NUNU-968504 format. One record per residue (C-alpha): residue in one letter; x, y, z. Coordinates in Angstrom, 1 decimal. Layout:
N
A|X|Y|Z
...
//
This chain:
774
M|19.6|-25.6|-28.3
A|16.2|-26.6|-26.9
E|15.1|-23.0|-26.1
A|15.9|-21.9|-29.7
H|13.9|-24.8|-31.1
Q|10.9|-23.9|-28.9
A|11.0|-20.3|-29.8
V|10.8|-20.8|-33.6
G|7.2|-21.0|-34.9
F|8.0|-22.3|-38.3
Q|10.9|-23.5|-40.4
F|11.3|-23.3|-44.2
T|13.6|-24.9|-46.7
V|14.3|-23.6|-50.2
R|14.0|-26.3|-52.9
P|14.3|-26.1|-56.7
D|10.6|-26.6|-57.0
G|9.7|-23.9|-54.4
V|9.6|-23.2|-50.7
D|8.7|-26.0|-48.2
V|7.1|-24.4|-45.1
K|6.8|-26.6|-41.9
L|4.7|-25.1|-39.1
S|5.3|-26.0|-35.5
Q|2.0|-27.4|-34.2
E|3.1|-26.8|-30.6
V|3.8|-23.1|-31.1
I|0.6|-22.6|-33.1
K|-1.3|-24.4|-30.3
N|0.3|-22.0|-27.8
I|-0.6|-19.0|-29.9
Y|-4.2|-20.2|-30.2
L|-4.5|-20.8|-26.4
S|-2.9|-17.4|-25.7
G|-5.6|-15.8|-27.9
V|-8.4|-17.7|-26.2
T|-7.1|-16.7|-22.7
A|-6.8|-13.0|-23.8
W|-10.4|-12.9|-25.0
E|-11.6|-14.7|-21.9
K|-9.8|-12.1|-19.8
R|-11.4|-9.3|-21.8
A|-14.8|-10.8|-21.5
I|-14.5|-11.2|-17.7
Q|-13.2|-7.6|-17.3
F|-16.0|-6.3|-19.5
K|-18.6|-8.2|-17.4
N|-17.2|-7.1|-14.1
G|-16.8|-3.6|-15.5
I|-20.6|-3.5|-16.1
L|-21.3|-5.0|-12.7
T|-19.2|-2.3|-11.0
G|-20.6|0.4|-13.3
V|-24.2|-0.2|-12.2
Y|-23.6|-1.1|-8.6
P|-25.3|-1.2|-6.1
A|-27.9|-2.2|-8.7
S|-27.5|-5.3|-11.0
P|-28.0|-5.8|-14.7
S|-30.9|-8.1|-13.8
S|-32.7|-5.2|-12.1
W|-32.9|-3.5|-15.5
L|-34.9|-6.3|-16.8
I|-37.2|-6.1|-13.8
V|-37.8|-2.4|-14.4
V|-38.5|-3.0|-18.1
I|-41.0|-5.8|-17.4
T|-42.7|-3.7|-14.8
M|-43.1|-0.8|-17.4
M|-44.3|-3.2|-20.1
S|-46.8|-4.8|-17.7
S|-48.2|-1.4|-16.9
L|-49.0|-0.8|-20.6
Y|-51.2|-3.9|-20.7
I|-53.2|-2.9|-17.6
C|-53.6|0.7|-18.8
I|-51.6|2.3|-16.1
D|-49.0|5.0|-17.0
P|-46.5|5.3|-14.1
S|-44.4|7.6|-16.3
L|-47.1|10.4|-16.1
G|-47.2|10.8|-19.8
M|-43.4|10.6|-20.5
I|-43.8|7.3|-22.4
D|-46.3|9.0|-24.8
T|-43.9|12.0|-25.2
I|-41.0|9.6|-26.1
K|-43.3|7.7|-28.5
D|-44.3|10.9|-30.3
N|-40.6|12.1|-30.7
L|-39.0|8.8|-31.8
P|-36.9|9.2|-35.0
H|-38.4|7.5|-38.1
R|-41.7|6.9|-36.2
D|-43.6|6.9|-39.5
Y|-41.8|3.7|-40.4
I|-42.5|2.0|-37.1
S|-45.8|0.4|-36.0
V|-47.7|1.9|-33.1
Q|-47.2|-1.2|-31.0
T|-43.5|-1.2|-31.7
R|-43.2|2.5|-30.8
A|-45.0|1.8|-27.5
V|-42.6|-1.0|-26.6
L|-39.5|1.0|-27.5
S|-40.8|4.0|-25.6
A|-41.4|1.9|-22.5
I|-38.0|0.4|-22.7
L|-36.3|3.8|-23.1
F|-38.2|5.2|-20.2
A|-37.5|2.1|-18.0
T|-33.8|2.4|-18.8
G|-33.8|6.1|-17.9
L|-35.7|5.3|-14.7
W|-33.2|2.5|-13.9
L|-30.2|4.8|-14.4
F|-31.8|7.4|-12.2
L|-32.4|5.0|-9.5
I|-28.8|3.8|-9.7
Y|-27.5|7.3|-9.2
L|-30.1|7.9|-6.4
L|-28.8|4.8|-4.7
R|-25.2|5.8|-5.1
Y|-25.7|9.3|-3.8
T|-27.8|8.0|-0.9
L|-25.0|5.7|0.0
K|-22.5|8.5|-0.4
A|-24.5|10.6|2.0
L|-24.7|7.8|4.5
L|-20.9|7.2|4.2
S|-20.3|10.9|4.9
Y|-21.5|10.3|8.5
H|-18.7|9.5|10.8
G|-20.3|9.8|14.2
W|-19.9|6.1|14.7
I|-16.2|6.3|14.9
F|-16.2|8.6|17.9
E|-18.4|6.4|20.0
S|-16.8|4.5|22.9
H|-15.5|1.0|22.0
G|-18.0|-1.7|22.5
K|-20.9|0.8|22.7
M|-23.2|1.7|19.8
S|-25.9|4.3|19.9
T|-29.4|3.7|18.5
S|-28.7|6.3|15.7
T|-25.5|4.4|14.7
K|-27.3|1.1|14.7
V|-30.0|2.6|12.3
W|-27.2|4.1|10.2
L|-25.4|0.9|9.9
S|-28.5|-0.9|8.9
L|-29.2|1.6|6.1
V|-25.6|1.3|4.9
K|-26.0|-2.5|4.7
M|-29.3|-2.1|2.9
F|-27.9|0.3|0.2
S|-24.6|-1.5|-0.2
G|-26.0|-4.3|-2.3
R|-24.8|-7.9|-2.5
R|-21.5|-9.4|-3.5
P|-19.6|-6.2|-4.3
L|-16.5|-6.4|-6.4
L|-13.2|-4.7|-5.6
Y|-14.2|-1.3|-7.1
S|-17.9|-1.4|-6.7
F|-18.0|1.3|-4.0
Q|-15.6|3.7|-5.6
A|-18.3|6.0|-7.0
S|-20.2|6.0|-3.7
L|-17.2|7.0|-1.5
P|-17.4|10.6|-0.3
R|-14.8|13.2|-1.1
L|-12.2|14.2|1.5
P|-13.6|17.3|3.2
V|-11.5|20.5|3.5
P|-11.3|21.5|7.2
S|-11.8|25.0|8.2
V|-8.7|27.2|8.6
D|-9.7|28.1|12.2
D|-10.1|24.5|13.3
T|-6.8|23.5|11.7
I|-4.8|26.3|13.2
H|-6.4|25.7|16.6
R|-5.4|22.0|16.5
Y|-1.9|22.9|15.2
L|-1.2|25.3|18.1
E|-2.6|22.8|20.5
S|-0.2|20.2|19.1
V|3.0|22.3|19.5
R|2.2|23.7|22.9
P|3.9|21.0|24.9
L|7.0|21.3|22.6
L|7.6|25.0|22.8
D|8.5|27.3|25.7
S|6.3|30.4|26.4
E|8.3|32.7|24.2
Q|8.5|30.3|21.2
Y|4.7|29.5|21.5
N|3.8|33.2|21.5
Q|5.8|33.8|18.4
M|4.1|30.8|16.7
E|0.8|32.1|17.8
I|1.5|35.5|16.2
L|2.5|33.9|13.0
A|-0.6|31.7|12.9
T|-2.9|34.6|13.7
D|-1.3|36.7|11.0
F|-1.7|34.0|8.5
K|-5.3|33.4|9.5
N|-6.2|37.1|9.2
S|-4.3|37.8|5.9
K|-3.6|35.1|3.4
A|-5.5|32.0|4.6
A|-8.9|32.9|3.2
Q|-7.5|33.3|-0.4
L|-5.6|30.0|-0.2
Q|-8.6|28.2|1.3
R|-10.9|29.2|-1.5
Y|-8.5|27.7|-4.1
L|-8.3|24.6|-2.1
I|-12.0|24.3|-1.8
L|-12.3|24.7|-5.5
K|-9.8|21.9|-6.0
S|-11.8|19.6|-3.7
W|-14.9|20.2|-5.8
W|-13.1|19.6|-9.1
G|-10.9|16.6|-8.2
T|-11.7|13.4|-6.4
N|-9.3|14.2|-3.6
Y|-7.7|17.5|-2.8
V|-4.6|15.9|-1.2
S|-3.5|12.7|-2.9
D|-2.2|13.9|-6.3
W|-0.1|16.7|-4.6
W|1.0|14.3|-1.9
E|2.3|11.8|-4.5
E|4.0|14.4|-6.5
Y|5.6|16.7|-4.0
I|6.3|14.4|-1.2
Y|7.5|11.4|-3.2
L|8.1|12.1|-6.9
R|9.8|15.4|-6.7
G|12.3|14.3|-4.1
R|15.8|14.2|-5.5
S|17.5|12.3|-2.8
P|17.9|8.5|-2.8
I|14.7|6.5|-2.3
M|16.5|3.6|-0.8
V|16.1|3.7|3.0
N|14.6|7.3|2.8
S|11.4|6.3|1.1
N|11.1|2.6|0.4
F|9.9|0.2|3.1
Y|10.0|-3.5|3.6
I|7.8|-6.4|4.7
M|9.0|-9.6|6.3
D|8.0|-13.3|5.8
L|6.3|-15.6|8.3
L|8.0|-15.3|11.6
Y|8.2|-18.8|13.0
L|7.8|-21.0|10.0
T|9.5|-21.6|6.6
P|7.3|-23.8|4.5
T|10.2|-25.2|2.5
H|14.0|-24.6|2.6
R|14.4|-24.9|-1.1
Q|14.9|-21.5|-2.5
A|13.6|-22.1|-6.0
A|10.5|-24.0|-4.7
R|9.5|-21.3|-2.3
A|10.0|-18.6|-5.0
G|7.9|-20.7|-7.4
N|4.9|-20.9|-5.0
V|5.1|-17.3|-4.0
V|5.4|-16.0|-7.6
H|2.4|-18.2|-8.6
A|0.3|-17.0|-5.7
M|1.2|-13.4|-6.7
L|0.0|-14.1|-10.3
K|-3.3|-15.5|-8.9
Y|-3.7|-12.4|-6.8
R|-2.9|-10.2|-9.9
R|-5.6|-12.0|-11.9
K|-8.2|-11.4|-9.2
L|-7.0|-7.8|-9.0
E|-7.2|-7.2|-12.8
R|-10.7|-8.7|-12.9
G|-11.9|-6.8|-9.8
E|-12.8|-10.0|-8.1
L|-11.2|-9.3|-4.7
A|-13.6|-8.3|-2.0
P|-13.3|-4.6|-1.0
L|-12.0|-4.0|2.5
R|-14.7|-2.7|4.9
A|-14.5|-1.3|8.4
L|-17.0|-2.9|10.8
G|-17.5|-5.3|8.0
T|-19.7|-2.7|6.3
V|-18.0|0.7|5.7
P|-16.1|0.4|2.5
M|-12.4|1.5|2.0
C|-11.0|3.1|-1.2
S|-9.3|0.6|-3.4
T|-7.6|3.0|-5.9
Q|-4.1|2.3|-4.7
M|-4.4|-1.4|-5.5
E|-4.6|-0.7|-9.2
R|-0.8|-0.1|-9.4
I|0.6|-3.0|-7.3
F|1.8|-4.8|-10.5
N|3.4|-3.7|-13.7
T|4.5|-0.4|-12.2
T|7.8|1.4|-12.1
R|9.0|4.7|-10.9
I|10.7|6.5|-13.8
P|13.5|9.0|-12.9
G|13.4|12.5|-14.2
I|15.6|15.6|-13.8
E|13.0|17.7|-11.8
T|10.5|15.0|-11.0
D|9.9|11.3|-11.4
T|6.8|9.7|-12.9
V|5.0|6.5|-12.2
Q|4.6|4.3|-15.2
H|1.8|1.7|-14.9
L|1.3|-0.8|-17.7
T|-1.2|-3.6|-18.3
D|-1.0|-7.3|-19.0
R|2.7|-7.7|-18.4
K|3.7|-11.4|-19.0
H|7.2|-11.6|-17.7
L|9.3|-10.8|-14.6
V|13.0|-10.0|-14.3
V|15.2|-12.0|-11.9
Y|18.5|-10.9|-10.4
H|21.0|-13.4|-9.2
K|24.7|-12.9|-8.5
G|25.0|-9.9|-10.7
R|23.1|-11.3|-13.7
F|19.6|-10.1|-15.0
F|17.3|-12.8|-16.4
Q|14.0|-12.4|-18.2
V|11.4|-15.2|-17.3
W|8.1|-15.5|-19.1
L|5.2|-16.2|-16.8
Y|2.8|-17.7|-19.3
T|2.7|-20.7|-21.5
G|-0.1|-22.0|-23.6
G|-2.4|-19.2|-22.5
R|-2.0|-19.9|-18.8
H|0.2|-19.0|-15.9
L|3.2|-21.1|-15.3
L|2.5|-23.7|-12.6
P|4.5|-23.5|-9.4
S|6.6|-26.5|-10.4
E|7.3|-24.9|-13.7
L|8.4|-21.6|-12.0
E|10.6|-23.7|-9.7
T|12.3|-25.2|-12.7
Q|13.0|-21.8|-14.2
F|14.3|-20.4|-11.0
Q|16.5|-23.4|-10.4
R|18.0|-23.0|-13.8
I|19.0|-19.4|-12.9
L|20.5|-20.7|-9.6
N|22.5|-23.3|-11.5
D|23.7|-20.9|-14.1
T|27.5|-20.3|-13.5
S|28.0|-17.5|-16.1
E|29.7|-14.4|-15.0
P|28.1|-10.9|-15.0
Q|28.8|-8.7|-17.9
L|30.9|-5.6|-17.7
A|29.3|-3.3|-15.0
E|26.2|-5.5|-14.7
L|26.9|-6.5|-11.1
K|26.2|-3.1|-9.6
L|23.9|-1.7|-12.3
A|20.9|-1.6|-10.0
A|22.8|0.8|-7.8
L|21.6|3.5|-10.2
T|18.1|3.2|-8.5
A|19.6|3.4|-5.1
G|21.5|6.7|-5.5
N|20.5|10.3|-6.2
R|17.7|10.7|-8.7
V|19.3|13.3|-11.1
P|22.4|11.3|-12.0
W|20.2|8.3|-12.6
A|17.8|10.3|-14.8
R|20.6|11.7|-16.9
A|22.3|8.3|-17.3
R|19.0|6.7|-18.3
V|18.6|9.2|-21.1
K|22.2|9.1|-22.2
Y|23.1|5.5|-22.0
F|19.8|3.5|-21.9
S|17.6|5.2|-24.6
Q|18.7|3.1|-27.5
G|20.1|-0.3|-28.7
G|20.4|-3.3|-26.5
N|20.5|-1.3|-23.3
K|17.1|0.2|-24.0
V|15.6|-3.3|-24.7
S|17.0|-4.6|-21.4
L|15.9|-1.6|-19.4
D|12.5|-1.8|-21.0
A|12.3|-5.5|-19.9
I|12.9|-4.5|-16.3
E|10.6|-1.5|-16.2
S|7.8|-3.3|-18.0
A|8.1|-6.5|-15.8
A|5.2|-7.5|-13.6
F|7.6|-7.1|-10.7
F|11.3|-7.7|-9.9
L|12.6|-10.8|-8.1
T|16.0|-11.1|-6.4
L|17.4|-14.6|-5.7
D|19.7|-13.7|-2.8
D|22.7|-15.7|-1.9
E|22.8|-15.0|1.9
P|20.3|-16.6|4.2
Q|18.2|-14.4|6.4
G|15.2|-14.7|8.8
Y|14.3|-14.8|12.5
D|16.5|-17.1|14.7
P|15.5|-17.2|18.3
A|19.1|-18.1|19.3
N|20.4|-15.0|17.6
T|19.2|-11.6|19.0
K|20.5|-9.7|16.0
S|18.8|-12.0|13.3
L|15.9|-9.6|12.9
D|18.2|-6.6|12.6
S|20.2|-8.3|9.8
Y|17.0|-9.5|8.1
A|15.5|-5.9|8.2
K|18.7|-4.3|6.7
S|18.8|-6.9|4.0
L|15.2|-6.2|3.0
L|15.5|-2.5|3.3
H|18.7|-2.0|1.3
G|20.6|-5.3|0.7
K|23.9|-4.7|-1.0
C|22.6|-1.5|-2.5
Y|22.8|-3.0|-6.0
D|20.7|-6.2|-5.7
R|17.2|-4.7|-5.6
W|15.6|-2.6|-8.3
F|14.3|0.1|-6.0
D|12.2|1.8|-8.7
K|9.9|-1.2|-9.2
S|6.6|-1.1|-7.3
F|8.0|-3.9|-5.3
T|11.0|-6.2|-5.4
L|10.4|-9.8|-4.2
I|13.4|-11.1|-2.3
S|14.1|-14.9|-2.0
Y|16.8|-16.2|0.4
P|18.7|-19.5|0.1
N|17.1|-20.9|3.3
G|13.5|-20.4|1.8
K|12.8|-17.2|3.6
M|11.1|-14.4|1.6
G|10.5|-10.6|1.9
V|9.5|-7.5|0.0
N|11.0|-4.1|-0.6
A|8.4|-1.7|-1.8
E|8.6|1.7|-3.5
H|6.4|4.2|-1.6
S|5.1|6.7|-4.2
W|2.4|4.6|-5.7
A|0.8|3.3|-2.5
D|1.1|2.8|1.3
A|2.1|-0.2|3.4
P|-1.4|-1.6|4.0
I|-1.8|-2.1|0.2
V|1.3|-4.2|-0.1
G|0.4|-5.9|3.2
H|-2.9|-6.9|1.8
M|-1.3|-8.6|-1.2
W|1.4|-10.3|1.0
E|-1.2|-11.8|3.3
Y|-3.0|-13.4|0.4
V|0.3|-14.7|-1.0
L|1.4|-16.3|2.3
A|-2.0|-17.9|2.9
T|-2.1|-19.3|-0.7
D|1.4|-20.5|-0.5
C|1.0|-22.4|2.8
F|-2.7|-23.6|2.7
H|-3.6|-24.0|-0.9
L|-0.4|-24.7|-2.9
G|1.8|-26.6|-0.5
Y|4.9|-28.6|-1.2
T|5.9|-32.2|-1.5
E|7.7|-34.1|1.2
E|11.0|-33.3|-0.3
G|10.1|-29.6|-0.3
H|9.5|-29.1|-4.0
C|6.5|-27.5|-5.6
K|3.6|-29.8|-6.3
G|3.0|-30.8|-9.9
D|4.8|-32.4|-12.8
V|8.2|-30.9|-13.9
N|8.1|-29.4|-17.4
K|11.6|-29.4|-18.7
G|10.5|-28.3|-22.2
L|10.1|-24.6|-21.2
P|12.3|-22.1|-22.9
H|15.2|-21.3|-20.6
P|15.3|-17.8|-18.9
T|17.0|-15.2|-21.1
R|20.0|-13.1|-20.0
L|19.5|-9.4|-20.5
Q|22.4|-7.9|-22.5
W|24.2|-4.7|-21.6
Q|26.9|-2.6|-23.0
I|27.9|-0.1|-20.4
P|30.5|2.6|-21.4
K|33.1|3.9|-19.0
E|31.3|7.1|-18.3
C|28.2|5.2|-17.2
Q|30.4|2.8|-15.1
D|31.6|5.9|-13.2
V|28.0|7.0|-12.5
I|27.1|3.5|-11.3
E|30.0|3.5|-9.0
T|29.2|6.9|-7.6
S|25.6|5.9|-7.0
Y|26.8|2.7|-5.3
L|29.1|4.6|-2.9
S|26.5|7.1|-2.1
A|23.9|4.4|-1.4
K|26.4|2.3|0.6
Q|27.1|5.3|2.9
I|23.4|5.6|3.6
A|23.0|1.9|4.2
D|26.0|1.6|6.5
D|24.6|4.5|8.6
V|21.3|2.8|9.3
D|21.0|1.0|12.7
F|18.2|-1.4|13.0
H|16.8|-3.4|15.9
G|13.9|-5.7|15.7
Y|12.2|-7.1|18.8
L|9.4|-9.5|19.5
F|7.4|-8.5|22.6
T|5.7|-11.7|23.8
E|5.0|-10.9|27.4
F|1.4|-9.9|26.5
G|-0.4|-8.2|23.6
K|-3.7|-6.7|22.5
G|-5.7|-9.1|24.7
L|-4.4|-7.8|28.0
I|-4.4|-4.2|26.9
K|-8.0|-4.4|26.0
K|-8.8|-6.0|29.3
C|-7.3|-2.9|30.8
R|-9.9|-1.0|28.8
S|-7.3|0.8|26.7
S|-6.8|1.3|23.0
P|-3.8|-0.9|22.0
D|-2.5|1.9|19.6
A|-2.9|4.7|22.2
F|-1.2|2.4|24.8
I|1.9|1.8|22.6
Q|2.1|5.5|21.6
L|2.2|6.6|25.2
A|4.8|3.9|25.8
L|6.9|5.4|23.0
Q|6.5|8.9|24.4
L|7.8|7.7|27.8
A|10.7|5.8|26.1
Q|11.6|8.8|24.0
F|11.7|11.1|27.0
R|13.8|8.7|29.0
D|16.2|8.3|26.1
Q|16.5|11.9|25.0
G|15.4|13.9|28.0
V|13.1|16.1|25.9
F|9.8|15.7|24.0
C|9.7|15.9|20.2
L|7.3|16.2|17.3
T|5.9|12.8|16.7
Y|4.4|11.5|13.5
E|1.9|8.6|13.5
S|0.5|7.5|10.2
S|-3.3|7.2|9.9
M|-5.3|6.2|6.9
T|-8.0|8.3|5.1
R|-9.3|5.5|2.8
M|-12.9|5.9|3.9
F|-12.7|8.8|1.3
R|-12.3|8.5|-2.5
D|-8.6|8.2|-3.4
G|-7.6|8.7|0.3
R|-4.1|7.8|1.5
T|-2.8|9.0|4.9
E|-3.0|11.7|7.5
T|-0.7|12.5|10.4
V|-1.6|12.0|14.0
R|0.5|14.2|16.3
S|1.0|11.9|19.2
C|3.0|14.1|21.5
T|0.0|15.9|23.1
S|-0.1|18.0|26.2
E|-2.0|15.1|27.9
A|0.8|12.6|26.9
V|3.5|14.9|28.3
A|1.6|15.2|31.6
F|1.4|11.5|31.8
V|5.1|11.0|31.1
R|6.1|13.7|33.7
A|4.0|11.9|36.2
M|5.7|8.6|35.5
E|9.1|10.3|36.0
D|7.9|12.1|39.2
A|8.7|10.0|42.3
G|6.2|12.1|44.2
A|3.2|11.2|41.9
T|0.8|8.6|43.2
N|-0.2|5.6|41.1
A|-3.8|6.9|41.1
Q|-2.7|10.2|39.6
R|-0.6|8.4|37.0
L|-3.5|6.2|36.1
A|-5.9|9.2|35.7
L|-3.4|10.9|33.5
F|-2.9|7.8|31.4
R|-6.6|7.5|30.8
K|-6.8|11.2|29.8
A|-3.9|10.9|27.5
A|-5.2|7.7|25.8
D|-8.6|9.3|25.3
K|-7.0|12.3|23.7
H|-4.9|10.2|21.4
Q|-7.9|8.2|20.3
H|-9.8|11.4|19.6
M|-6.9|12.8|17.5
Y|-6.6|9.5|15.6
R|-10.4|9.5|14.8
L|-10.2|13.2|13.6
A|-7.3|12.2|11.3
M|-9.3|9.3|9.8
T|-12.4|11.4|9.2
G|-10.6|14.2|7.3
S|-10.1|16.6|10.2
G|-6.4|16.2|10.5
I|-3.8|19.0|10.6
D|-0.9|18.3|8.4
R|-2.4|17.4|5.0
H|-4.5|20.6|5.1
L|-1.5|22.8|5.9
F|0.6|21.0|3.3
C|-2.0|21.7|0.6
L|-2.4|25.3|1.7
Y|1.4|25.6|1.3
I|1.3|24.2|-2.2
V|-1.4|26.7|-3.2
S|0.7|29.5|-1.7
K|3.7|28.5|-3.9
Y|1.6|28.4|-7.0
L|0.2|31.9|-6.2
G|3.6|33.3|-5.2
V|2.3|34.1|-1.8
D|4.9|34.1|1.0
S|3.7|32.7|4.3
P|6.2|32.6|7.2
F|3.7|30.4|9.2
L|3.4|27.7|6.5
K|7.2|27.7|6.0
K|7.8|27.2|9.6
V|5.2|24.4|9.9
L|6.6|22.5|6.9
S|10.2|22.8|8.0
E|9.6|21.2|11.4
P|11.5|17.8|11.7
W|9.7|14.6|12.8
K|12.3|13.2|15.2
L|10.0|10.3|16.1
S|8.2|8.8|13.2
T|5.9|5.9|13.9
S|3.5|3.6|12.1
Q|1.4|0.6|12.8
T|1.2|-2.0|10.0
P|-2.2|-3.7|10.0
Q|-2.5|-7.4|10.2
Q|-5.2|-9.9|9.3
Q|-6.8|-7.6|6.7
L|-8.2|-10.6|4.8
N|-8.8|-13.0|7.8
L|-7.6|-15.9|5.6
V|-5.8|-17.6|8.5
D|-7.2|-18.2|12.0
I|-4.1|-17.3|14.1
N|-5.8|-18.7|17.1
K|-5.9|-22.1|15.3
F|-2.5|-21.6|13.6
P|-0.5|-19.4|16.0
K|2.7|-20.1|14.1
Y|1.4|-18.7|10.9
V|2.0|-15.0|11.7
G|4.1|-12.4|10.0
A|6.7|-10.2|11.5
G|5.4|-7.1|9.8
G|7.8|-4.6|8.3
G|9.5|-1.3|8.8
F|11.2|1.8|7.3
G|14.3|4.0|7.8
P|14.5|7.0|10.1
V|12.8|10.1|8.8
A|15.2|12.5|10.6
D|18.9|12.2|10.8
D|18.8|12.6|14.5
G|15.6|10.6|15.2
Y|14.0|7.2|15.3
G|11.6|5.4|12.9
V|9.4|3.0|14.8
S|7.1|0.5|13.1
Y|5.0|-1.8|15.3
I|2.6|-4.6|14.5
I|-0.1|-5.9|16.9
V|-0.3|-9.6|16.0
G|-3.1|-11.6|17.6
E|-3.7|-11.4|21.3
N|-0.2|-12.0|22.7
L|2.5|-10.6|20.3
I|3.7|-7.1|19.4
T|6.6|-6.7|17.0
F|8.8|-3.6|16.8
H|11.1|-2.5|14.0
I|13.2|0.5|15.2
S|15.7|2.4|13.0
S|18.1|5.2|13.6
K|21.5|6.5|12.3
F|24.9|5.7|13.6
S|26.1|9.1|12.6
S|23.8|11.0|14.9
P|25.3|11.8|18.3
D|21.7|11.8|19.7
T|20.9|8.3|18.6
V|24.4|6.8|18.9
R|23.0|5.0|21.9
A|20.5|3.4|19.5
R|20.5|-0.2|20.8
R|20.2|1.0|24.4
A|17.4|3.3|23.4
M|15.7|0.6|21.4
H|15.6|-1.7|24.5
R|13.9|1.1|26.3
F|11.3|1.2|23.7
M|10.8|-2.6|24.3
C|10.5|-2.5|28.1
I|8.1|0.3|28.4
P|4.9|-1.5|27.3
F|5.6|-4.2|29.9
M|6.2|-1.5|32.6
L|2.9|0.2|31.7
T|0.8|-2.9|31.6
L|2.4|-4.2|34.8
F|1.4|-0.9|36.4
L|-2.1|-1.0|34.9
S|-3.0|-4.7|35.3
V|-1.3|-5.6|38.5
T|-1.5|-2.5|40.7
Y|-5.2|-1.8|39.6
S|-6.2|-5.3|38.8
S|-9.2|-5.3|41.1
R|-10.5|-2.0|39.6
L|-9.7|-2.8|35.9
L|-10.3|-6.5|35.6
G|-13.1|-6.7|38.1
//
């Protein structure tokens, strides 16, 4: 067999006169090249580590400081105020060193100390500057003089050509809000959702908490904020994600779709080859820290911590809590196709496999007609079901022998790839095509994605792609960042031949992909089937509707002098009220990545101002002038709440951490219990687009993504993901459950979600066109 021959590094034959050893020159060459590549990688990482470690200074600046100190010695000026002489007099073994050598060493040591001091001074100056957030509260399009001065100072202290992690040490810590402010904002947020009696009861609980237990819990929280880099993120990851024992499929994982209008090639293996190669290029840049950090206004840096675990990461199940396993330098991926698991090596001769080589490997898997082993078909359903049975099965049936080797191959892989056998994607002639596409990405068949991997890349027979991502290690913008790079590299840098194959020569000498081997006992088969049935029940209950809103987009909304996000959120409030007849607690995700290790905060979108606007819209007696005034007030309030959340003054993360402290201390708080038990019946999120600006969508309008979505958070609620694409497109991904009597009218309700933005803008832009558009 060719693969067996390639895998053997040497052969030997026993003869009467001794042993004749024959080395394979090809394998020795590959080993040599692998070693060279590994050392090159270490050298680059070491160099970039130094550049990041001394940022915003540079290694060359050390030489400048040293030369300056040495020059001062020759002109008899002592800028150290006697410190160089003190160092010279206290050097070890000074009796064996000449006076001139001691002077030079002392100057170098002082210069190095001064250089390090200046680095820390620059960092803390930049950290102080980045702690200012007044700029974010200024009106859009207007910038005060103080903000302009601040922005200039930030640019001046930010250095040149920063690497991905250059700003990490300069990012401020997430501040702990005062208890009074948080409780005031909380009561303000629930006022439109409660009647007078319910509100008075909540006010009593809040006041009692503030006057009794809050101060003690707050002190511990402030202590944690001083000690750790972020007082929220580690507890958020552990208690919100890793300690959850229910299935993560649908309930936690999310998905991201492919390009909306275009498919670069309809050859499944070729598209997978290009995309995987683009991911490997992204991973190499990530590992070396060569990606540019994201910056608001092109200047204010965002935290990059979450990006460290995009690849080589797996969620490991446990009885009480899961853990996140992150490895380094993984050189293979695992591919699932028609119930079989294959291991594919990603390197040869010390380099990444070329797109054409990856295409060859994937085509070999597609051509493989072997049958799945016993219980192999639905094995991945273990990751889709409840966590405790999976954790117990992992210890009992996958901790030794061939099963352990195969499971280790999956969990240590760079990522997981599914070569699906059913085409998906957007079809303008089929209004349900996005619905089917979304459900396929979110849960598939419940056994053809490894839901514990940081992400599963999904390849369809018609050339479409998509991603299913596990949520504990990072949030959607992180995966979106990687996906934007991959799609741009696939389409504009790698490309395809006229026949749709990957460019480059075909290398048929590569070792074939290797089947993973399993021996699944009957007891484990029962666990797999139970997990599958549990997951299938969840999947069958999910109703999805995707919609492309093309009547207008961000361009017209901004001409109406409104925030696009606030505009859509108010539209969702109106749609929710028309569908349900009541208002509900609404969750909108906001990022806190302007702070070290920041993740998300909640914006409570159902404000009193939003409620007043919706009621005016439903009141036939209200005039359009009144409605417009209420809309402006509600939009301004929403923007203010969003800005507070971004700058660390949100409500929910603070109350969540106070609750965790209370549990550690054994302190009972009826107020915190009540707050943490409130259901989010309308959960919303905006997925950012164009984070990298690699593609000019005005020049290439067809090269836009459809965004992504998630399952409903509440059994009787909606999950709404929306993506503002360019100037004239908004995509919506709306989910609910068939089993809920409140959302059984899901499709009708979803269409209400879609029509509201058009109604609002029609009202704003047509009725008041002379006032708004001038």
